[in-house]
VONU-652779 format. One record per residue (C-alpha): z negated, x negated, y; residue in three letters. Coordinates in steps of 0.05 Angstrom, whole numbers, padded with zeros to 5 digits, always signed. Layout:
# VONU-652779
ZXYala ...
//
This chain:
# VONU-652779
-00407+01132-00851unk -00424+01148-00920unk -00426+01094-00970unk -00448+01086-01043unk -00471+01040-01090unk -00419+01036-01141unk -00474+01016-01200unk -00501+01096-01184unk -00462+01147-01219unk -00497+01206-01186unk -00478+01282-01193unk -00516+01329-01154unk -00510+01404-01152unk -00540+01459-01110unk -00585+01507-01122unk -00560+01563-01169unk -00594+01613-01120unk -00538+01646-01082unk -00510+01601-01019unk -00484+01633-00962unk -00426+01610-00925unk -00450+01636-00853unk -00470+01697-00814unk -00419+01744-00835unk -00368+01736-00888unk -00297+01741-00877unk -00255+01767-00935unk -00204+01712-00956unk -00133+01725-00943unk -00089+01749-01002unk -00043+01691-01015unk -00003+01645-01056unk -00054+01601-01094unk -00055+01535-01083unk -00049+01485-01141unk -00107+01447-01144unk -00108+01392-01195unk -00144+01340-01153unk -00216+01351-01177unk -00230+01286-01203unk -00274+01307-01260unk -00248+01330-01327unk -00296+01375-01346unk -00299+01420-01285unk -00242+01469-01298unk -00196+01498-01237unk -00229+01558-01240unk -00297+01535-01244unk -00345+01568-01191unk -00359+01504-01151unk -00297+01472-01156unk -00284+01475-01088unk -00350+01435-01063unk -00349+01395-01130unk -00284+01367-01099unk -00307+01363-01026unk -00366+01322-01037unk -00330+01274-01084unk -00282+01254-01037unk -00328+01245-00985unk -00370+01200-01029unk -00424+01239-01041unk -00419+01248-01114unk -00380+01203-01167unk -00392+01219-01235unk -00390+01182-01295unk -00337+01163-01345unk -00290+01226-01307unk -00344+01267-01321unk -00387+01309-01275unk -00430+01348-01322unk -00440+01412-01281unk -00495+01449-01318unk -00539+01395-01333unk -00605+01393-01292unk -00609+01346-01230unk -00665+01301-01232unk -00702+01290-01163unk -00689+01214-01158unk -00612+01236-01165unk -00625+01285-01114unk -00653+01244-01060unk -00594+01195-01075unk -00549+01256-01053unk -00581+01277-00996unk -00584+01205-00970unk -00505+01206-00978unk -00507+01271-00956unk -00529+01254-00887unk -00490+01175-00894unk -00558+01131-00896unk -00545+01110-00968unk -00523+01042-00946unk -00589+01035-00913unk -00634+01034-00972unk -00672+00964-00983unk -00663+00928-01056unk -00708+00953-01111unk -00746+00884-01112unk -00781+00894-01042unk -00797+00964-01064unk -00866+00978-01094unk -00903+01042-01109unk -00960+01073-01148unk -00970+01064-01222unk -00970+01138-01217unk -00905+01141-01181unk -00854+01124-01221unk -00780+01119-01202unk -00718+01084-01236unk -00709+01020-01211unk -00638+01037-01193unk -00670+01096-01145unk -00731+01056-01119unk -00700+01041-01053unk -00665+01103-01039unk -00725+01147-01053unk -00770+01082-01004unk -00714+01108-00949unk -00723+01178-00963unk -00799+01164-00944unk -00773+01123-00878unk -00727+01175-00857unk -00772+01237-00870unk -00732+01268-00924unk -00802+01271-00963unk -00867+01263-00946unk -00899+01202-00984unk -00968+01227-00988unk -00940+01294-01016unk -00900+01268-01066unk -00953+01213-01091unk -00998+01270-01104unk -00942+01311-01137unk -00928+01253-01179unk -01007+01249-01199unk -01017+01318-01217unk -00956+01324-01259unk -00930+01310-01329unk -00948+01238-01336unk -00904+01231-01395unk -00844+01240-01351unk -00841+01202-01285unk -00834+01228-01210unk -00758+01205-01213unk -00736+01235-01278unk -00768+01300-01273unk -00720+01365-01259unk -00712+01382-01192unk -00736+01449-01180unk -00709+01505-01129unk -00762+01498-01082unk -00772+01425-01083unk -00693+01415-01076unk -00700+01471-01013unk -00751+01426-00978unk -00712+01366-00995unk -00651+01401-00960unk -00685+01428-00897unk -00721+01362-00880unk -00647+01328-00889unk -00621+01372-00841unk -00676+01363-00790unk -00693+01424-00798unk -00771+01411-00810unk -00784+01449-00743unk -00758+01513-00761unk -00790+01509-00835unk -00862+01496-00797unk -00850+01559-00746unk -00832+01597-00809unk -00886+01577-00859unk -00929+01647-00845unk -00872+01690-00849unk -00860+01744-00890unk -00822+01738-00941unk -00770+01787-00973unk -00777+01764-01047unk -00827+01795-01094unk -00844+01730-01129unk -00865+01696-01062unk -00932+01677-01085unk -00904+01633-01147unk -00870+01596-01082unk -00922+01535-01074unk -00959+01545-01011unk -00930+01484-00976unk -00865+01502-00985unk -00864+01572-00963unk -00837+01545-00896unk -00780+01511-00922unk -00757+01569-00968unk -00758+01617-00909unk -00715+01564-00859unk -00663+01562-00915unk -00664+01630-00919unk -00658+01647-00845unk -00601+01596-00841unk -00558+01626-00887unk -00562+01571-00942unk -00599+01609-00997unk -00620+01672-01023unk -00658+01689-01089unk -00626+01697-01151unk -00631+01772-01143unk -00650+01806-01078unk -00722+01809-01082unk -00727+01746-01132unk -00733+01670-01116unk -00753+01639-01178unk -00778+01572-01141unk -00788+01538-01206unk -00729+01540-01233unk -00691+01479-01244unk -00625+01460-01207unk -00562+01441-01241unk -00519+01395-01219unk -00453+01445-01197unk -00507+01488-01151unk -00534+01421-01117unk -00469+01399-01097unk -00452+01465-01070unk -00517+01470-01027unk -00510+01405-00992unk -00434+01421-00987unk -00446+01492-00941unk -00505+01455-00908unk -00448+01407-00872unk -00438+01469-00826unk -00508+01457-00792unk -00512+01377-00805unk -00438+01350-00786unk -00431+01279-00817unk -00364+01228-00806unk -00352+01209-00876unk -00303+01157-00891unk -00230+01191-00889unk -00252+01248-00861unk -00226+01284-00793unk -00241+01342-00769unk -00200+01377-00706unk -00164+01437-00686unk -00101+01453-00730unk -00030+01448-00682unk +00019+01459-00740unk +00020+01473-00814unk +00075+01476-00865unk +00083+01463-00936unk +00089+01388-00928unk +00038+01366-00880unk -00011+01390-00818unk -00022+01365-00750unk -00086+01363-00716unk -00118+01351-00652unk -00180+01309-00653unk -00215+01257-00607unk -00160+01273-00552unk -00105+01253-00602unk -00055+01280-00648unk -00059+01261-00711unk -00012+01280-00775unk -00036+01283-00850unk +00010+01295-00905unk +00003+01348-00961unk +00016+01333-01030unk +00024+01374-01094unk -00046+01366-01106unk -00077+01375-01040unk -00139+01425-01046unk -00140+01474-00988unk -00197+01524-00979unk -00222+01573-00925unk -00293+01562-00904unk -00316+01629-00928unk -00283+01630-00995unk -00281+01589-01065unk -00212+01609-01078unk -00159+01560-01057unk -00106+01580-01001unk -00038+01558-00986unk -00028+01514-00924unk +00012+01577-00886unk -00058+01613-00894unk -00095+01563-00847unk -00103+01597-00775unk -00067+01561-00717unk -00111+01531-00664unk -00173+01546-00703unk -00222+01482-00734unk -00204+01446-00798unk -00232+01390-00832unk -00185+01333-00865unk -00203+01283-00916unk -00155+01231-00941unk -00136+01194-01006unk -00091+01146-01018unk -00055+01159-00954unk -00054+01231-00962unk -00092+01300-00948unk -00136+01303-01010unk -00175+01363-00983unk -00162+01407-00924unk -00218+01468-00904unk -00208+01516-00847unk -00274+01518-00816unk -00267+01581-00776unk -00220+01639-00754unk -00224+01627-00680unk -00162+01592-00645unk -00186+01556-00590unk -00142+01585-00537unk -00146+01628-00476unk -00092+01680-00446unk -00075+01682-00366unk -00028+01728-00340unk +00014+01719-00267unk +00078+01705-00240unk +00123+01647-00240unk +00119+01594-00184unk +00148+01529-00183unk +00167+01494-00243unk +00166+01409-00238unk +00198+01395-00305unk +00189+01317-00292unk +00118+01327-00294unk +00114+01374-00344unk +00078+01427-00304unk +00091+01498-00267unk +00052+01539-00218unk +00029+01608-00245unk +00006+01651-00183unk -00060+01687-00202unk -00086+01733-00153unk -00039+01705-00100unk -00065+01630-00120unk -00019+01580-00147unk -00053+01554-00211unk -00027+01487-00246unk +00001+01500-00324unk +00007+01426-00357unk +00050+01430-00421unk +00084+01381-00466unk +00149+01381-00521unk +00111+01424-00568unk +00104+01487-00520unk +00141+01541-00546unk +00169+01594-00492unk +00205+01657-00504unk +00226+01717-00474unk +00185+01786-00483unk +00243+01794-00536unk +00223+01735-00578unk +00282+01696-00558unk +00276+01626-00540unk +00287+01595-00478unk +00278+01528-00440unk +00240+01507-00381unk +00300+01511-00335unk +00309+01583-00343unk +00244+01605-00316unk +00254+01645-00250unk +00209+01651-00199unk +00165+01712-00190unk +00179+01733-00254unk +00118+01760-00297unk +00096+01708-00350unk +00035+01698-00397unk +00007+01635-00415unk -00030+01617-00486unk -00068+01553-00473unk -00117+01512-00508unk -00189+01503-00496unk -00204+01443-00542unk -00171+01391-00499unk -00211+01359-00434unk -00135+01375-00398unk -00115+01442-00427unk -00037+01449-00433unk +00000+01510-00446unk +00018+01525-00522unk +00061+01584-00516unk +00094+01621-00457unk +00118+01686-00457unk +00164+01709-00397unk +00207+01772-00376unk +00277+01764-00392unk +00300+01706-00357unk +00371+01690-00385unk +00389+01757-00396unk +00382+01789-00330unk +00359+01782-00255unk +00334+01836-00214unk +00358+01843-00137unk +00348+01894-00088unk +00385+01908-00027unk +00410+01976+00014unk +00479+01993-00007unk +00545+01973+00027unk +00608+01993-00011unk +00632+01996-00082unk +00687+02011-00133unk +00699+02006-00206unk +00696+01926-00203unk +00654+01902-00142unk +00586+01923-00107unk +00573+01903-00033unk +00491+01906-00017unk +00458+01880+00044unk +00392+01838+00025unk +00319+01834+00059unk +00350+01780+00098unk +00411+01816+00125unk +00459+01780+00083unk +00514+01818+00060unk +00525+01805-00023unk +00581+01823-00076unk +00579+01818-00142unk +00623+01844-00198unk +00605+01904-00240unk +00600+01893-00323unk +00641+01930-00369unk +00582+01975-00379unk +00537+01996-00312unk +00474+02036-00314unk +00465+02075-00262unk +00407+02120-00239unk +00394+02161-00186unk +00336+02211-00192unk +00363+02288-00192unk +00435+02267-00217unk +00454+02268-00283unk +00515+02217-00302unk +00518+02190-00233unk +00573+02142-00215unk +00586+02091-00159unk +00619+02149-00118unk +00546+02182-00113unk +00517+02122-00073unk +00503+02125+00003unk +00527+02083+00055unk +00467+02052+00090unk +00409+02098+00063unk +00409+02085-00009unk +00358+02026-00029unk +00385+01990-00093unk +00355+01958-00151unk +00403+01916-00188unk +00407+01885-00255unk +00449+01825-00270unk +00470+01791-00330unk +00477+01719-00348unk +00545+01725-00319unk +00526+01746-00255unk +00550+01812-00261unk +00517+01881-00246unk +00493+01913-00311unk +00444+01969-00283unk +00436+02002-00214unk +00383+02046-00193unk +00371+02084-00132unk +00297+02074-00117unk +00290+02120-00046unk +00324+02183-00064unk +00280+02244-00060unk +00330+02289-00094unk +00302+02363-00104unk +00332+02409-00161unk +00344+02485-00163unk +00364+02514-00229unk +00382+02584-00238unk +00399+02587-00161unk +00442+02651-00143unk +00499+02649-00092unk +00482+02688-00033unk +00542+02669+00009unk +00593+02613+00024unk +00634+02586+00081unk +00688+02549+00052unk +00710+02517+00131unk +00642+02491+00144unk +00619+02473+00076unk +00561+02518+00080unk +00526+02555+00020unk +00470+02598+00020unk +00424+02609-00049unk +00358+02640-00072unk +00322+02611-00120unk +00319+02634-00191unk +00260+02691-00164unk +00312+02714-00110unk +00254+02701-00057unk +00272+02642-00029unk +00330+02615+00008unk +00365+02552+00015unk +00416+02535+00077unk +00455+02474+00046unk +00519+02441+00059unk +00573+02409+00010unk +00601+02334+00028unk +00662+02299+00002unk +00604+02264-00038unk +00582+02327-00071unk +00595+02324-00153unk +00618+02398-00173unk +00633+02415-00250unk +00637+02476-00296unk +00609+02464-00359unk +00625+02383-00350unk +00700+02397-00328unk +00700+02369-00251unk +00722+02422-00190unk +00752+02394-00133unk +00709+02413-00065unk +00772+02453-00033unk +00773+02496-00106unk +00697+02514-00104unk +00707+02573-00059unk +00732+02618-00112unk +00671+02598-00153unk +00617+02613-00111unk +00620+02684-00104unk +00556+02727-00095unk +00506+02725-00146unk +00539+02666-00186unk +00481+02626-00220unk +00484+02548-00206unk +00440+02488-00224unk +00434+02451-00153unk +00411+02381-00133unk +00403+02367-00061unk +00374+02311-00015unk +00352+02341+00051unk +00402+02395+00062unk +00458+02362+00030unk +00483+02381-00035unk +00486+02325-00083unk +00509+02367-00150unk +00531+02430-00164unk +00544+02458-00233unk +00562+02526-00257unk +00506+02550-00301unk +00533+02550-00364unk +00485+02509-00397unk +00415+02487-00388unk +00375+02425-00415unk +00304+02413-00412unk +00235+02409-00451unk +00219+02471-00493unk +00155+02505-00457unk +00151+02568-00503unk +00185+02613-00545unk +00175+02699-00527unk +00199+02736-00579unk +00173+02799-00546unk +00226+02788-00493unk +00273+02746-00532unk +00266+02690-00482unk +00258+02609-00482unk +00223+02574-00426unk +00248+02508-00411unk +00227+02445-00366unk +00290+02424-00338unk +00296+02359-00301unk +00269+02358-00234unk +00196+02391-00264unk +00228+02461-00264unk +00206+02514-00306unk +00270+02564-00324unk +00265+02625-00367unk +00326+02642-00408unk +00335+02702-00450unk +00372+02707-00520unk +00415+02753-00554unk +00427+02728-00634unk +00432+02655-00619unk +00468+02606-00663unk +00412+02556-00677unk +00427+02480-00693unk +00369+02437-00712unk +00384+02363-00735unk +00370+02354-00810unk +00357+02426-00818unk +00425+02461-00858unk +00413+02534-00830unk +00363+02531-00775unk +00329+02596-00741unk +00291+02605-00674unk +00231+02591-00720unk +00250+02515-00725unk +00241+02509-00648unk +00179+02468-00635unk +00147+02465-00561unk +00169+02399-00544unk +00232+02394-00564unk +00289+02379-00518unk +00340+02435-00523unk +00411+02461-00497unk +00416+02532-00483unk +00495+02551-00476unk +00503+02623-00436unk +00551+02673-00441unk +00600+02693-00390unk +00553+02734-00353unk +00506+02674-00347unk +00454+02721-00369unk +00440+02708-00444unk +00439+02643-00489unk +00485+02649-00547unk +00482+02578-00573unk +00409+02541-00576unk +00413+02463-00595unk +00354+02421-00604unk +00366+02343-00586unk +00333+02301-00639unk +00340+02233-00669unk +00344+02221-00746unk +00338+02154-00783unk +00377+02135-00843unk +00384+02070-00886unk +00460+02055-00900unk +00480+02060-00962unk +00563+02041-00954unk +00611+02050-00895unk +00685+02059-00896unk +00717+02023-00837unk +00785+02062-00848unk +00764+02135-00841unk +00698+02114-00801unk +00652+02143-00849unk +00579+02113-00870unk +00544+02139-00929unk +00470+02148-00914unk +00407+02170-00945unk +00346+02198-00907unk +00272+02182-00915unk +00269+02238-00975unk +00324+02196-01004unk +00381+02254-00995unk +00443+02222-00984unk +00494+02248-00942unk +00566+02224-00903unk +00565+02217-00832unk +00635+02212-00789unk +00626+02164-00733unk +00698+02164-00699unk +00705+02157-00631unk +00617+02154-00631unk +00586+02092-00593unk +00545+02050-00651unk +00499+01987-00613unk +00447+01948-00631unk +00372+01944-00609unk +00400+01910-00552unk +00451+01962-00527unk +00513+01917-00552unk +00568+01959-00583unk +00580+01937-00648unk +00634+01957-00703unk +00627+02013-00760unk +00631+01950-00810unk +00572+01911-00789unk +00528+01965-00812unk +00515+01933-00878unk +00486+01970-00945unk +00409+01966-00921unk +00414+01973-00845unk +00373+02024-00816unk +00405+02067-00760unk +00375+02121-00715unk +00425+02174-00699unk +00423+02216-00638unk +00443+02291-00649unk +00452+02352-00603unk +00444+02407-00654unk +00495+02382-00711unk +00534+02342-00661unk +00517+02259-00671unk +00521+02227-00599unk +00501+02159-00615unk +00484+02106-00662unk +00439+02050-00660unk +00425+01996-00714unk +00359+01977-00724unk +00332+01906-00730unk +00290+01894-00794unk +00245+01836-00802unk +00192+01808-00853unk +00137+01759-00853unk +00068+01744-00876unk +00006+01760-00827unk -00027+01702-00801unk -00080+01735-00748unk -00085+01803-00719unk -00097+01818-00645unk -00107+01889-00614unk -00033+01900-00601unk +00001+01839-00633unk +00013+01807-00695unk +00020+01737-00704unk +00062+01720-00772unk +00100+01671-00803unk +00177+01698-00813unk +00225+01688-00868unk +00246+01627-00846unk +00172+01597-00843unk +00167+01598-00768unk +00095+01626-00737unk +00114+01681-00684unk +00074+01725-00642unk +00098+01801-00644unk +00076+01844-00587unk +00073+01920-00612unk +00063+01950-00548unk +00024+02005-00531unk +00052+02054-00586unk +00062+02035-00653unk +00041+02058-00723unk +00019+02013-00784unk +00033+02047-00860unk -00008+02006-00914unk -00002+02046-00988unk -00027+02117-00968unk -00067+02103-00902unk -00035+02099-00838unk -00063+02082-00772unk -00050+02063-00702unk -00100+02009-00697unk -00089+01940-00727unk -00147+01938-00764unk -00114+01966-00821unk -00073+01895-00825unk -00109+01837-00862unk -00090+01760-00857unk -00042+01751-00916unk -00009+01824-00917unk +00069+01820-00927unk +00102+01857-00878unk +00167+01892-00854unk +00177+01903-00776unk +00227+01962-00749unk +00226+02013-00709unk +00220+02091-00726unk +00272+02147-00702unk +00238+02155-00644unk +00238+02076-00627unk +00159+02076-00640unk +00143+02001-00676unk +00134+02012-00747unk +00096+01964-00789unk +00099+01971-00861unk +00053+01929-00915unk +00080+01919-00979unk +00028+01932-01022unk +00033+01882-01087unk +00052+01921-01150unk +00027+01893-01218unk +00084+01903-01267unk +00115+01877-01337unk +00179+01840-01330unk +00238+01866-01364unk +00304+01842-01353unk +00346+01808-01292unk +00415+01847-01282unk +00449+01793-01237unk +00511+01836-01225unk +00470+01896-01193unk +00420+01842-01165unk +00364+01887-01198unk +00302+01864-01233unk +00274+01911-01278unk +00205+01920-01311unk +00175+01962-01361unk +00161+02036-01341unk +00082+02048-01339unk +00096+02121-01353unk +00154+02162-01377unk +00163+02195-01309unk +00161+02118-01279unk +00226+02113-01244unk +00209+02060-01197unk +00214+02005-01240unk +00270+01968-01216unk +00275+01923-01151unk +00326+01891-01115unk +00321+01816-01109unk +00360+01789-01049unk +00373+01715-01031unk +00310+01716-00990unk +00266+01738-01039unk +00209+01696-01056unk +00202+01675-01126unk +00130+01638-01134unk +00076+01623-01185unk +00014+01581-01169unk +00039+01583-01094unk +00103+01541-01120unk +00178+01563-01116unk +00207+01581-01186unk +00275+01617-01209unk +00285+01678-01244unk +00295+01647-01305unk +00228+01618-01307unk +00207+01695-01313unk +00210+01719-01387unk +00207+01788-01421unk +00133+01802-01418unk +00111+01763-01366unk +00061+01799-01319unk +00084+01794-01247unk +00065+01827-01179unk +00126+01848-01135unk +00118+01864-01060unk +00180+01912-01041unk +00197+01956-00985unk +00238+02013-01014unk +00250+01977-01081unk +00283+01905-01035unk +00235+01858-01065unk +00214+01812-01008unk +00165+01770-01048unk +00149+01766-01133unk +00095+01726-01154unk +00087+01710-01233unk +00016+01717-01255unk 
//
């Protein structure tokens, strides 16, 4: 523990040669600058280049100053540098009293420093014979202790103080990169080489070291401050540990197998290891190492030591949960692994919803984030598949109607469950299947239930349904329900039977089995799905829907890949073409890969109508719940009206919502077939500040100050200014982002790039902040201010009344909606 004699007011500085932070430099995050007024010295300005290091060493007791002054530009003497080195290694209190110390007449040291210099000799920080010789050969008018410390001499002192003399010895004859290496005293060359190799010092330029130049106090403070990474000392009131939580008012760290909470005050200085610029508490990296120095009961100085969260991630499936023991088993590679947790555990579903440990269901997929800093690791975060919203069951279909379904599970037990108001049914090869399409004792089901144990989804997993598109009727025997068709090429025949389960329609209008005979005339074209020799569905081929494979202008035909993987070629004759978002579309607007529907003429041999299936995204400007009309703008800011009467409107979870929930500013994805609206989905939009970035995830602080990790999935798009990327490397810590989904349901991350503007006025009625135009054509000089817009100056909240005409501000906004305004 570092102690100092109150009679000595030492200020130290480090080498004015460039001092590096480590083997690589991580740029400091763009963040709200913390207000730092904790610096105890009135002559060190808040923007002084060494303010961080002077402040830290002052709180550590390594420097004291005199009468509230530090005199950062003054040269430091050799005896002052010795005292600072001893305080740095925590040994100053071991110095003998000066009346017990005697030096040769040629070795002059001020009496207040004799004990420290003697201790420096004893501890090997200095070589006694070497310093005696240096004193005897120098200017005798200035004693050894009062001589200014040179850059090479301080480098030697520092390297010996951090026990790196062996490194210096090994590098004594190493080739130096400095052009003035021949000016470095021979016995110091190894020390300089060692300091450079340890990233403690560089030259005043890339090729100049300037070894005989004097060192000022600010420089020496910076040198010892940055050397702490190589020689950690437990100073009084200082603790280093892992950051568990951080807020504007306090931080929690884990050190020496226990947690400790430290209060943050308005004057707390907070820094990163790789930057001289103060940051806010929210910019600290959770689970990385931090150092805290306390003074008067609160944290006076906090420094993030690295960007490496001490965590690991394991994946598996949920086994037993034992809440009484705060433990659960996770199955990994068919082996149960014990996972312990405590009351700080963050447990969410993949959707981000917070759940209780009692909600976990066995065999659910689970991802556990564990610490690596405890002797007995604990789970910090757990993410699981949906637990509270659904359960997945399996069984064989027995019976069902519009309200109840009965199935037999793997144990042979019959189970009956109610159907929810909306049930999604999936049977391969059948479009729009119903309960009536299920086959007793045959169909194997995967069933999804909700919180009320009602069935919301039924999927048949064992059907082998084949599709014939453009099949031509050869014959039909109504008595035996026996149908013979040829494929679309007319080369292969298919003998099939219709049953009372066969779904039959003409252009979506149901036809009874006993009436189908009049339709199944020779050469009639059909779309058929079948399993074995049983027809599952039969449609009179008035339409074809599939992915556009090609367009042949010479033969006036398009080729579609329809459900079932079959390619169908359809000829057309001056068709009407509808493409969402294009007022007067033509065949040239069709793109390979588009999903299209072709409507045939009465003879089934020509397409007369082609519609493209496509979603478009809009921003809602207003809605009229009476007329069911929404006024919207597209990405090009073109306004239009959408009539949504009779259209299903859902939120992102699929829940139906009313039109009046589409408040101004809501993003909606509108699904079209041609110009016909099929459905509308509102898109959730959230905002936050990036804390850290993974390959496919972002950890951010949201608008409520909560830290959360967002999974981006395999496909996502990031936009930052004019740059667009599908890699998270485009993001940086401190970025303000908007999270949403585009019209194709791809996660969209948009970064707000700060705009430096000059404040003009605020229109409270319209909620608009206006700035002066930067050019005559600048029409983007206003921003909407909402209740969630942050207004800051020097990291502190302010009000709009604090911003005056002519003030410089930085605005972070998305489509003119300000999320943060910083007064410069």
